[in-house]
Steps between C-alpha positions, in 0.01 A plus 500: 500500500781743588672408173184582304473833679864572409426437133183713500683793655802456273312482169235761580497746209753294301524618138717489189735762645556286808553193283761683292680612816507142632628368165785750473588453865504122455739522205729730698505259794575211262810683374625521858392147593654319199871521595419451870290190431778344293767595755309380806417175323871436444602613849250263664686201362225429245530670160396817324193329353365417848535864602318623189215249536467596868460868411235417239287264711536714815401805300185330380388312811622707795419836340139397444455384862721759672401705802619819327471596134858626496672177609724347229634155587776287358834336589716703738861503607407430861320181402787393275729502804286230666457288190870443428539250783167330418602448136840362604345247739165406344528612135223701333231253604584588859455869420163430340376303801629759749332777298169312500520440877590867558192597299279292729657666806440847355135423423450377857664816634261710292193301607608524866552875454868499596585788268597723795777267616768684304435813708658316793836468322724799591653716229864406583412130458342558158797716398738230625360211303463722192874575520576133567303397192684765297833348604379149408382620157833671430703197614276270297591688181877461535495192273314675219689826541843337473392222265616228741343193665467425871339234715282516811147543632528865602670815375765475772585132435518574128743783568715281726516224237727716284781404734485139382369549145726789408396842370564586134281794396367545149621858450254561216216424740658717772537798265140465378367466856695808609375693199139420597561609859662829398230566241224457760680710759565796270179480298313832556211466744268713288550262206457196726149620578418457129704191405658284774879483489487125571308438176730717288813342646367149430412596141846650439681205660299247298559691177875515568516127578308408183679741264855431621442132589638556849599202715237550771240253625139582397187441710390213278170399347198719562182296446215620282240332721364551851506124555869399490605142563652584838200577719330356808411134480394273783680198359758367742383731777561355847431601860870542586544759225193693611619502862840627390337782304271625779767730645589659162126534429452696821798719411351567155160576653642732767708688246207518259282642776758756613597618151144522369352676803789744538478576128125554539545725802748717311284508187191575708670812636596604146145463363291574808321166448572257786583136424258226605771290666299182545376501140859559385617191691225291341602630156868426562409155631285404201760638262778296657284187498440545125857596398670158546263340247644738237863451607510826694688591818356689802366849436433797725397860448807711417538867589710579190232384254214627718645851529554509121134405450384779730728761348393392150136578578351159582125523567400141573638148541483461121844665497642179645313293244623713208857480636469119498358493147782727378756262653323210327531681165872563568547130577322379187651756263852541638584162653783438250664832587443470877665157501826676400505742795839459674485369856779740598279792394214373716753458782592867466132599515448288813807641675376854449152391607644337813683822589185706451292253702669615817295754690790742520292784643398280795857372552642853495230615741588227753871571463467877525270487803716231665197281570692211657214255552373560145849443357535176697168376357602611151841328495377188682214453253726569201763247614235238586346545153836443331617211719167321563168590335217749513293315761787485750594859418146622578497302825840644598398855414157487666649319801754778548225759455296335777803495732574868437131583542488320835814681609338834421165408651658364815658834582320662793530871551487538879517843663499571872387832644383670820140598571443860389295638791493851355336383177239316705453803726577302817595756764470301821848465654433151640369377166795648313738334741328166457493526124871579502548132582292393199616437144337539161609244238411532129520182289480507119509195274357147509554299817589158364722195537799674344513771769350314798831511685526876454154535660600294803825700533294817546463402866861610563410857399187505716611330821554823697152641422191443711270542194551462123253643249565311177355647180434228242321718244786444254487120531373383161464134596573245770550123469488233770873530572465876539202458734692251712797737513267775626365261764855421615572874516185560708594218740858629532380854577246370752779312679695829516199686639444699180147556372449463122228695320446443126346770282389541140525132403350455147199271469688226314773483765240519779320197355827305515559627856158369604549161335850442636427606860689831501185692596447268796865531608509880489139548607222645288491808723858581396411537128422853382411649166727802547811587698363827637188333642712230666728754674209716615317198643821394673535853640139501621545162669815625673318809629216279628752291695645815660151621591408162650 
C-alpha cells in the first residue's frame, strides 16, 4: 500500500516533458555507470560482463521497486571488496548463492521494518570501513595495474604472494594505468559534469590498445545476452556450502543495507524527498534475489550514480530504468569493442575511485578537532575491514562506540556547596548556625552500574555533615546498580549520623527507586520535589524543636 502511494505521488502530473527529462537523465547516468560497472565486475573477482549485467538488471528491478525515485543501483567498489574472497573460495556459484541469501535477508529486514538500524552506526565507523574498503580495492588492482599474477584469497595474501612468485611488471600496462590515473586527476571538473573522465579515459586507452596492438590484457568476452552460461544453478548444491556462505551473505546484506540507506539519506536531503527505508530494503532484497539467475553479482544503491541522476534532472524512477536500457544497448551494440578494454586501464579507474571513496572531509575534521575516541573507532574499523571482513569490522567499530558511550555516560558531575541562607531569607541565628553544618550536593548524569562506586564514595565527602540535601534533578536515569549504590550511601550516612534528603528526582528514576527499595531505605518523607522546599521544611522543623 505504501509503495502504491509512493507511485501515485511520484507520477502525479507526469507528462512528455517529465519523460524527456527522465530519458536524458538515464542516458547521462549510463555514461557514468558503464566504466564503473565493468571495473567493479573485474575487481570483484568475477568479470566485466558480470558487472555490466548487474547494472542492467539492478537498474530495471531495483529502480522500479525502490523507496526513492532517485536511487540508482548497481555493482559497487565496497561490495567488490567482499566478493574477492568468496570467489577465491567458492567460485562464482558461491557468489550467486551468497547474493541470493543476502537478498532474502534484506527482504526480511524490510518486512520487519529494520530500516532505521543504520542510524545506530556512528559516523567514524562508517568512515572507517569505507576507507578500509578503499584500501582493499586499491590492493586488489595491483595485478591488473602491473600486468602480473598473484595468488591468495584476499588482497593482502595476493600482495604477499609476490615474494614467492616474483614480480615482473608489464611496463606497457603500468604506463597505460598511470596515464588513466593522471588523466582522471587533471580532467577539469566542469567538463566531468558533462562527460565523466572515467569513460573518456577508458575510450582513449581502448583505442590506443587496438590501434597500436599494445601488449596489455583485455577484459575478455562481453556477452550479448542477459542469460550467460555462468549463472545460478541449484545442481550440486549442498548444505555444507550453504552453511559456509551464511557469513558472507550477512556481510553482503549488511553492506547493501548500509550503502543503500546512506545513499538514500544523502539523496533525500538533496531532493527534499525522504527515502522510504523499509521499501528500499525490500527492493534491494528482491533485486539481489533475481540477479544471480542472470549471472549478476550483488548490487546496492550508489551515491555517485544517484547524485548524477539528481543533478541531471531525474523526475521519477524511470531514470533508473532508462539507464539500464541504455547499458543494454551499449552491451548489444558495442560488446566487441568493450571486450578489448585493457584491464590496466580499468585498474587505473578503480584506483582513482578508491582514493575518492574515502570521506576525506570527515577524516580531516576528526584529525583537526583531535577527536581521539572518533579516531580510535575510525582506525580500528579500517584495520578490521582490511584484515578480517566487514561484519567483524562493524562489530569492532560499534563495540568501541558502545564502550566510549558508556564511558561518557558514566561520568557523574558532582558538586558540593553550602546552604545559602541569604537567598532563602533565613535570618534566625540558630537556624543559620544549624544549617552551617548542612551540605547541598548537586548530581548530574545517569546513576548506573558504571559509576556505582563513585556514588558510594560520596560518603567520604559528607561524613562531617549532620544533613545532606542531594539534588537529583540532573539525573537522567538510574539502573538497579545505581539504586543499590544509593542505598549503600544512605546506610553509610545513617551509620555516621548524617541525614540524607533527596530532591528533584525525575519520575523515571523515582520509579526505579521505588522498585529497588531506595525509597523505603531513605524514607518517603525525605523525598522532595525541590531543594528550596526541602531546606525550608528542615528549617521549620528545627525551629519547632527549639520551641518545644
